[in-house]
DOSE-384856 format. One record per residue (C-alpha): x, y, z; chain; residue number from 1. Coordinates in steps of 0.5 Angstrom, whole numbers. Layout:
N
       u       v       w   c     k
       X       Y       Z   A   NUM
...
***
This chain:
645
       u       v       w   c     k
       0       0       0   A     1
       3       7      -2   A     2
       4      11       4   A     3
       1      18       4   A     4
       5      25       5   A     5
       2      25      12   A     6
       5      18      13   A     7
      12      20      10   A     8
      12      26      14   A     9
      10      22      21   A    10
      15      17      20   A    11
      21      21      18   A    12
      19      26      24   A    13
      18      20      29   A    14
      25      17      26   A    15
      28      24      28   A    16
      25      24      35   A    17
      26      17      37   A    18
      33      16      34   A    19
      35      23      38   A    20
      32      20      44   A    21
      35      13      44   A    22
      42      16      43   A    23
      41      21      49   A    24
      39      15      53   A    25
      44      10      51   A    26
      50      14      50   A    27
      56      11      53   A    28
      51       9      59   A    29
      56       4      61   A    30
      62       7      61   A    31
      62      11      67   A    32
      64       8      74   A    33
      58       6      79   A    34
      56      12      82   A    35
      56      13      90   A    36
      50      13      94   A    37
      43       9      91   A    38
      46       6      85   A    39
      52       3      89   A    40
      48       1      94   A    41
      43      -3      90   A    42
      48      -6      85   A    43
      52      -8      91   A    44
      46     -11      95   A    45
      44     -15      88   A    46
      51     -18      88   A    47
      50     -20      96   A    48
      43     -23      94   A    49
      46     -27      89   A    50
      51     -30      93   A    51
      46     -31      99   A    52
      41     -34      94   A    53
      36     -30      96   A    54
      30     -27      93   A    55
      27     -24      98   A    56
      32     -20     103   A    57
      37     -15     101   A    58
      43     -16     104   A    59
      49     -11     106   A    60
      56     -15     109   A    61
      52     -21     110   A    62
      46     -18     114   A    63
      39     -15     112   A    64
      39      -8     110   A    65
      37      -3     115   A    66
      36       3     111   A    67
      33       1     104   A    68
      26      -2     105   A    69
      23      -2      98   A    70
      21      -9      95   A    71
      26     -12      90   A    72
      24     -12      83   A    73
      29      -7      81   A    74
      34     -12      84   A    75
      31     -18      81   A    76
      33     -15      74   A    77
      40     -13      76   A    78
      41     -20      78   A    79
      38     -23      71   A    80
      43     -18      68   A    81
      49     -20      72   A    82
      48     -27      70   A    83
      47     -26      63   A    84
      52     -20      62   A    85
      57     -21      68   A    86
      57     -16      74   A    87
      59      -9      71   A    88
      56      -2      70   A    89
      53      -5      63   A    90
      48     -10      68   A    91
      47      -5      73   A    92
      44       0      69   A    93
      41      -4      63   A    94
      34      -4      67   A    95
      34       3      67   A    96
      36       4      60   A    97
      31      -1      57   A    98
      25       2      62   A    99
      27       9      59   A   100
      27       7      52   A   101
      20       4      53   A   102
      17      10      56   A   103
      19      14      51   A   104
      16       9      46   A   105
      10       8      50   A   106
       8      16      50   A   107
      10      16      42   A   108
       5      10      41   A   109
       0      12      45   A   110
      -1      19      42   A   111
       0      17      35   A   112
      -4      10      35   A   113
      -9      10      41   A   114
     -11      17      41   A   115
     -10      17      33   A   116
      -6      24      34   A   117
       1      23      31   A   118
       4      29      32   A   119
       1      29      40   A   120
       5      22      40   A   121
      12      25      37   A   122
      11      32      42   A   123
      10      28      48   A   124
      16      23      47   A   125
      20      29      45   A   126
      19      33      51   A   127
      20      27      55   A   128
      27      26      53   A   129
      29      33      52   A   130
      27      34      60   A   131
      34      35      63   A   132
      31      32      70   A   133
      29      26      66   A   134
      35      24      62   A   135
      40      25      68   A   136
      44      22      74   A   137
      39      18      79   A   138
      34      17      74   A   139
      35      14      67   A   140
      42      14      66   A   141
      44      10      72   A   142
      42       4      76   A   143
      37       7      81   A   144
      30       4      81   A   145
      27      11      79   A   146
      27      10      71   A   147
      23       3      72   A   148
      18       7      77   A   149
      17      12      71   A   150
      16       7      66   A   151
      11       3      70   A   152
       8      10      73   A   153
       7      12      65   A   154
       3       5      64   A   155
      -1       6      70   A   156
      -3      13      68   A   157
      -4      12      60   A   158
      -8       5      62   A   159
     -13       9      67   A   160
     -14      15      62   A   161
     -16      10      57   A   162
     -20       6      62   A   163
     -24      13      63   A   164
     -24      16      56   A   165
     -28      10      53   A   166
     -31       7      59   A   167
     -35       2      59   A   168
     -31      -1      53   A   169
     -25      -5      54   A   170
     -26      -4      61   A   171
     -23     -11      63   A   172
     -17     -10      59   A   173
     -15      -3      61   A   174
     -17      -5      69   A   175
     -12     -11      68   A   176
      -7      -6      65   A   177
      -8      -1      70   A   178
      -7      -6      76   A   179
      -1     -10      73   A   180
       2      -3      72   A   181
       1      -1      79   A   182
       3      -7      82   A   183
      10      -7      79   A   184
      10       0      81   A   185
      10      -2      88   A   186
      14      -8      87   A   187
      19      -3      84   A   188
      19       3      90   A   189
      14       1      95   A   190
      10       7      97   A   191
      13      12      91   A   192
       9       7      86   A   193
       3      10      88   A   194
       4      17      90   A   195
       4      20      83   A   196
      -3      17      82   A   197
      -6      21      87   A   198
      -9      26      82   A   199
     -12      21      78   A   200
     -17      20      84   A   201
     -20      28      83   A   202
     -20      27      75   A   203
     -24      20      77   A   204
     -29      25      81   A   205
     -30      30      76   A   206
     -31      26      69   A   207
     -38      23      68   A   208
     -35      16      66   A   209
     -30      16      72   A   210
     -36      17      77   A   211
     -39      11      73   A   212
     -33       7      74   A   213
     -33       8      82   A   214
     -40       4      82   A   215
     -36      -2      78   A   216
     -34      -8      82   A   217
     -29      -9      78   A   218
     -25      -3      80   A   219
     -25      -5      87   A   220
     -23     -13      85   A   221
     -17     -10      82   A   222
     -15      -6      88   A   223
     -16     -12      92   A   224
     -12     -16      88   A   225
      -6     -11      87   A   226
      -6     -11      95   A   227
      -6     -18      96   A   228
      -1     -19      91   A   229
       3     -14      94   A   230
       2     -17     101   A   231
       5     -23      99   A   232
      12     -20      99   A   233
      11     -16     105   A   234
       9     -21     109   A   235
      14     -26     107   A   236
      20     -21     108   A   237
      17     -20     115   A   238
      17     -27     117   A   239
      24     -28     114   A   240
      27     -22     116   A   241
      23     -19     123   A   242
      23     -12     124   A   243
      22     -11     116   A   244
      15      -8     118   A   245
      18      -3     123   A   246
      23      -1     117   A   247
      18       0     112   A   248
      14       5     117   A   249
      20       9     119   A   250
      23      10     112   A   251
      17       9     107   A   252
      11      12     111   A   253
      13      17     116   A   254
      19      20     112   A   255
      14      25     110   A   256
      14      28     117   A   257
      21      26     120   A   258
      27      24     116   A   259
      31      18     119   A   260
      38      19     116   A   261
      40      26     120   A   262
      38      33     117   A   263
      33      33     112   A   264
      35      36     105   A   265
      31      42     102   A   266
      26      42     107   A   267
      23      48     104   A   268
      16      47     101   A   269
      18      51      94   A   270
      24      46      93   A   271
      20      42      87   A   272
      17      48      84   A   273
      24      51      83   A   274
      27      45      81   A   275
      22      42      76   A   276
      20      49      73   A   277
      27      52      73   A   278
      31      46      71   A   279
      28      39      71   A   280
      23      41      65   A   281
      27      47      62   A   282
      26      49      57   A   283
      19      47      56   A   284
      16      50      62   A   285
      13      56      58   A   286
       9      51      54   A   287
       5      49      60   A   288
       1      56      60   A   289
       0      55      53   A   290
      -3      48      55   A   291
      -8      51      60   A   292
     -10      56      55   A   293
     -12      51      50   A   294
     -16      47      55   A   295
     -21      53      55   A   296
     -21      54      47   A   297
     -20      47      44   A   298
     -27      43      42   A   299
     -23      37      42   A   300
     -26      33      47   A   301
     -20      28      48   A   302
     -15      34      48   A   303
     -19      37      53   A   304
     -19      31      58   A   305
     -12      29      57   A   306
     -10      37      59   A   307
     -14      36      65   A   308
     -12      29      67   A   309
      -4      31      66   A   310
      -5      38      70   A   311
      -9      35      76   A   312
      -4      29      76   A   313
       2      34      76   A   314
      -1      39      81   A   315
      -3      34      86   A   316
       4      30      86   A   317
       8      36      86   A   318
       4      39      92   A   319
       4      32      96   A   320
      11      31      95   A   321
      13      39      97   A   322
      10      37     104   A   323
      15      32     105   A   324
      20      34     110   A   325
      26      32     106   A   326
      27      33      98   A   327
      31      30      93   A   328
      31      32      85   A   329
      30      25      83   A   330
      24      24      88   A   331
      20      28      84   A   332
      22      24      77   A   333
      15      21      76   A   334
      12      28      74   A   335
      16      28      67   A   336
      11      24      64   A   337
       5      28      66   A   338
       9      34      64   A   339
      11      31      57   A   340
       3      30      56   A   341
       1      37      59   A   342
       6      41      55   A   343
       5      36      48   A   344
      -3      38      49   A   345
      -1      46      48   A   346
       4      45      43   A   347
      -1      40      39   A   348
      -7      45      39   A   349
      -3      51      37   A   350
       1      47      31   A   351
      -6      44      29   A   352
     -10      50      29   A   353
      -5      54      25   A   354
      -5      48      20   A   355
     -12      49      19   A   356
     -11      57      17   A   357
      -5      56      12   A   358
      -7      55       5   A   359
      -6      49       1   A   360
      -1      51      -3   A   361
       3      53       3   A   362
       2      47       7   A   363
       9      44       5   A   364
      12      50       7   A   365
       9      50      14   A   366
      10      43      15   A   367
      18      44      14   A   368
      18      50      18   A   369
      14      47      24   A   370
      20      41      24   A   371
      25      47      23   A   372
      22      50      29   A   373
      22      43      33   A   374
      29      42      31   A   375
      31      49      34   A   376
      28      49      41   A   377
      31      42      41   A   378
      38      44      40   A   379
      40      47      46   A   380
      37      41      51   A   381
      40      36      46   A   382
      47      39      47   A   383
      46      40      55   A   384
      44      33      56   A   385
      50      30      51   A   386
      55      35      55   A   387
      52      32      62   A   388
      53      25      59   A   389
      60      26      57   A   390
      62      29      63   A   391
      65      23      66   A   392
      71      24      61   A   393
      73      30      64   A   394
      71      30      71   A   395
      71      24      76   A   396
      67      26      83   A   397
      72      25      89   A   398
      68      20      93   A   399
      68      15      86   A   400
      75      15      84   A   401
      78       9      88   A   402
      72       5      86   A   403
      73       7      79   A   404
      81       5      80   A   405
      79      -1      83   A   406
      76      -3      77   A   407
      82      -1      73   A   408
      87      -5      77   A   409
      83     -11      77   A   410
      83     -11      69   A   411
      90      -9      69   A   412
      93     -14      74   A   413
      88     -20      74   A   414
      92     -23      80   A   415
      91     -17      85   A   416
      87     -21      90   A   417
      89     -18      97   A   418
      89     -10      98   A   419
      87      -5     102   A   420
      83       2     100   A   421
      84       8     104   A   422
      79      13     103   A   423
      76      19     107   A   424
      70      19     104   A   425
      64      15     105   A   426
      66       8     102   A   427
      59       6      99   A   428
      61       6      92   A   429
      68       2      94   A   430
      63      -3      97   A   431
      60      -5      91   A   432
      67      -6      87   A   433
      69     -10      94   A   434
      63     -15      93   A   435
      64     -15      86   A   436
      71     -18      86   A   437
      69     -22      92   A   438
      64     -26      88   A   439
      68     -26      82   A   440
      74     -29      84   A   441
      75     -28      92   A   442
      79     -22      92   A   443
      79     -19      99   A   444
      79     -12     100   A   445
      80      -8     107   A   446
      77      -1     107   A   447
      80       4     112   A   448
      79      11     113   A   449
      86      12     115   A   450
      93       9     115   A   451
      92       2     119   A   452
      98       0     124   A   453
      98      -7     120   A   454
     100      -3     113   A   455
     107      -6     113   A   456
     107     -11     107   A   457
     100      -9     104   A   458
      98      -7      98   A   459
      95       0      99   A   460
      90       4      94   A   461
      88      11      95   A   462
      87      18      92   A   463
      87      22      98   A   464
      93      26      97   A   465
      94      27     105   A   466
      94      19     105   A   467
      99      19     100   A   468
     104      24     103   A   469
     104      21     109   A   470
     105      14     106   A   471
     111      17     102   A   472
     114      21     108   A   473
     114      15     113   A   474
     115       9     109   A   475
     119       6     104   A   476
     114       4      98   A   477
     114       1      91   A   478
     109       4      86   A   479
     105      -1      82   A   480
     100       2      78   A   481
      97       9      78   A   482
      92      14      74   A   483
      91      21      74   A   484
      88      21      81   A   485
      90      14      85   A   486
      96      10      87   A   487
      96       3      88   A   488
     103       2      92   A   489
     106      -3      96   A   490
     108      -1     103   A   491
     115      -5     104   A   492
     118      -2     111   A   493
     119       4     115   A   494
     123       9     113   A   495
     129      13     115   A   496
     126      20     115   A   497
     133      23     115   A   498
     133      21     107   A   499
     127      26     107   A   500
     129      33     105   A   501
     126      40     107   A   502
     127      47     103   A   503
     124      53     106   A   504
     124      61     104   A   505
     121      66     108   A   506
     124      72     104   A   507
     128      75     110   A   508
     135      73     107   A   509
     138      76     101   A   510
     145      74      97   A   511
     150      80      97   A   512
     147      83      90   A   513
     140      81      93   A   514
     138      77      86   A   515
     137      71      90   A   516
     133      69      97   A   517
     137      65     101   A   518
     134      59     104   A   519
     132      59     112   A   520
     135      52     113   A   521
     141      52     109   A   522
     145      58     106   A   523
     148      54     100   A   524
     140      54      97   A   525
     138      60      94   A   526
     131      62      90   A   527
     131      67      84   A   528
     129      74      86   A   529
     124      77      81   A   530
     122      83      86   A   531
     119      84      93   A   532
     116      89      97   A   533
     116      90     105   A   534
     109      93     105   A   535
     106      87     106   A   536
     108      80     108   A   537
     105      74     111   A   538
     110      73     116   A   539
     117      77     117   A   540
     117      84     113   A   541
     118      81     106   A   542
     113      78     100   A   543
     115      76      93   A   544
     111      80      88   A   545
     109      77      82   A   546
     105      81      76   A   547
     105      82      68   A   548
     112      85      69   A   549
     115      80      73   A   550
     111      74      72   A   551
     116      68      75   A   552
     119      69      82   A   553
     121      65      88   A   554
     124      60      83   A   555
     128      54      87   A   556
     132      49      83   A   557
     133      42      86   A   558
     135      35      83   A   559
     132      29      88   A   560
     136      23      88   A   561
     133      16      86   A   562
     130      15      93   A   563
     125      21      93   A   564
     119      20      89   A   565
     114      25      92   A   566
     114      33      93   A   567
     110      37      97   A   568
     110      44      96   A   569
     106      50     100   A   570
     106      57      99   A   571
     102      63     102   A   572
      98      67      97   A   573
      95      74      98   A   574
      88      73      97   A   575
      87      81      94   A   576
      87      79      87   A   577
      87      71      88   A   578
      91      71      82   A   579
      97      66      81   A   580
     100      59      81   A   581
     105      55      85   A   582
     108      51      79   A   583
     112      45      78   A   584
     117      45      72   A   585
     121      39      69   A   586
     124      42      63   A   587
     127      36      60   A   588
     121      32      61   A   589
     116      38      58   A   590
     112      38      65   A   591
     109      44      67   A   592
     104      43      72   A   593
     101      49      75   A   594
      96      49      82   A   595
      91      53      85   A   596
      90      47      90   A   597
      87      52      96   A   598
      88      50     103   A   599
      87      54     110   A   600
      86      61     110   A   601
      89      66     115   A   602
      87      73     115   A   603
      88      76     108   A   604
      93      70     106   A   605
      91      63     103   A   606
      95      57     103   A   607
      97      53      96   A   608
      98      46      97   A   609
     101      41      92   A   610
     103      34      93   A   611
     106      32      87   A   612
     109      25      85   A   613
     115      24      81   A   614
     113      21      74   A   615
     116      14      73   A   616
     121      16      67   A   617
     124      21      72   A   618
     131      20      72   A   619
     135      26      76   A   620
     133      31      72   A   621
     133      39      74   A   622
     126      41      77   A   623
     124      48      78   A   624
     119      50      83   A   625
     116      57      83   A   626
     110      62      83   A   627
     107      65      77   A   628
     102      70      76   A   629
     100      71      68   A   630
      95      76      70   A   631
      96      84      69   A   632
      94      85      77   A   633
     100      84      81   A   634
     100      79      87   A   635
     104      77      93   A   636
     107      70      96   A   637
     111      69     102   A   638
     114      63     106   A   639
     115      58     100   A   640
     116      51     103   A   641
     118      45      99   A   642
     119      38     102   A   643
     122      32      98   A   644
     120      25     100   A   645
***
């Protein structure tokens, strides 16, 4: 059968929207390390459930979990993925990615083929996948349960809207779909599985077909059946894990009024309104007003009902969630299907009304112009989401560096089966990798927050600069493997601290011609003097001037011996202009590293603190350490201290 021009345009635009949405959802989703907090917890718990051969109780370190009381549907799916694809980031996130793709396809299919409004389906899918709060961390792009929840919530609201729209036709079919969707929502995230559906009750009362549905025994049979099946898990869990009910009440129900894990986040009522409308659904927030206006103008009954339905669903959900004592951006994520449907009704109304008044000979031009407008308004959101998807290439969140490095170490050193990790951050993400390799090959990983007394003879992994400094200062160590943030080292023995070397310049002593500063501890050591002032100082009388005319100053040249592996340099910088760097330069190796790692502040002065590991190809080349200010405004430095370990 020959396709009509309308069909060709529909499928071309659908291909463009669904293709772009699929790309944004799936782009490199498995390449970033497991994220700390909820993703790491659920990923680790799924491993332990595999190890314990448990389908009911979640475990952490061999004991039932006591800070997460959601039913385990998302964990079951992770366990299936682990068995199929191995324990890795791909398996952790695959259920979320598939759920996000299905949610996009569901909105597209529903509008285009069930409601028979092709453009509506395209627009609702487009607005969903370009919402910055939807294709983001902790929702569709990570292995948290929220993406799965959104899919089942979307199934629930679409099946319920269709149930009321055509009631009593096909009521059994849509009640069954609604019941299954609600059941799976609850099995995904407990009470949050039904919280987004609160607005449906008001819509039911307002709509004539809704009031008829309230008299239908099949509705109550569906509700009772869902509650009965949900109860199976809760009762079974309480039997094998006494105290589970108490945890559900404290962490799932009463959390609205009292947050059990410390200080509540974002207790202000306005948080979700600010986040959703200024960030999460940006840049399509302006379309919501257009949709409300179109509700009072349009004569299309389906469009009118869908606008009211999605508006009530959105409004009641955000009001209810705003009453909670603690808030996070992802808690509100089930609102995006409502927003996508609501925004699409307004945009659909405007486009179709304009299309009616365009003359026949200009229809093609109008269609092309509409597509170009959609591309134009989509360009910036696509760019923003694409940039966020690839942020991991240039930035690694500090508490996640050790976990990522553990994975790299195991891939490069397969026989690494016993080592310690020292971290100053919460170890939740590290525990995922610990559980992963304990399950896969029996690797033993000990986690500490400071250097233990039993460190001699151990392999140690850390990204904490102060820990690295202390290890190189106090112990003889061998470097095994490293990346840009972390080190894996072998601690050999206690170190003779006499091997360490210290340099210090307080700028108070000069060479006879004043061209050099003299070291405070060793008069044979000097520092290049490009200019100083006695008008301002951190200590003593003088400080070094760095400016456009004399950008380099306080230069110290040293040649560490083969026993030295680390340089610790600090200098005090005046905070007047916040200009200037502390530089470590190895000319023969083309190394020029500038630092503004800020330490403590003392009055008008701030300490720049650098911990630098010598490169593995270093072989007693000259190292220059100095301060540098490439800006026009001058600034001042004082008390340069360099230690070599």
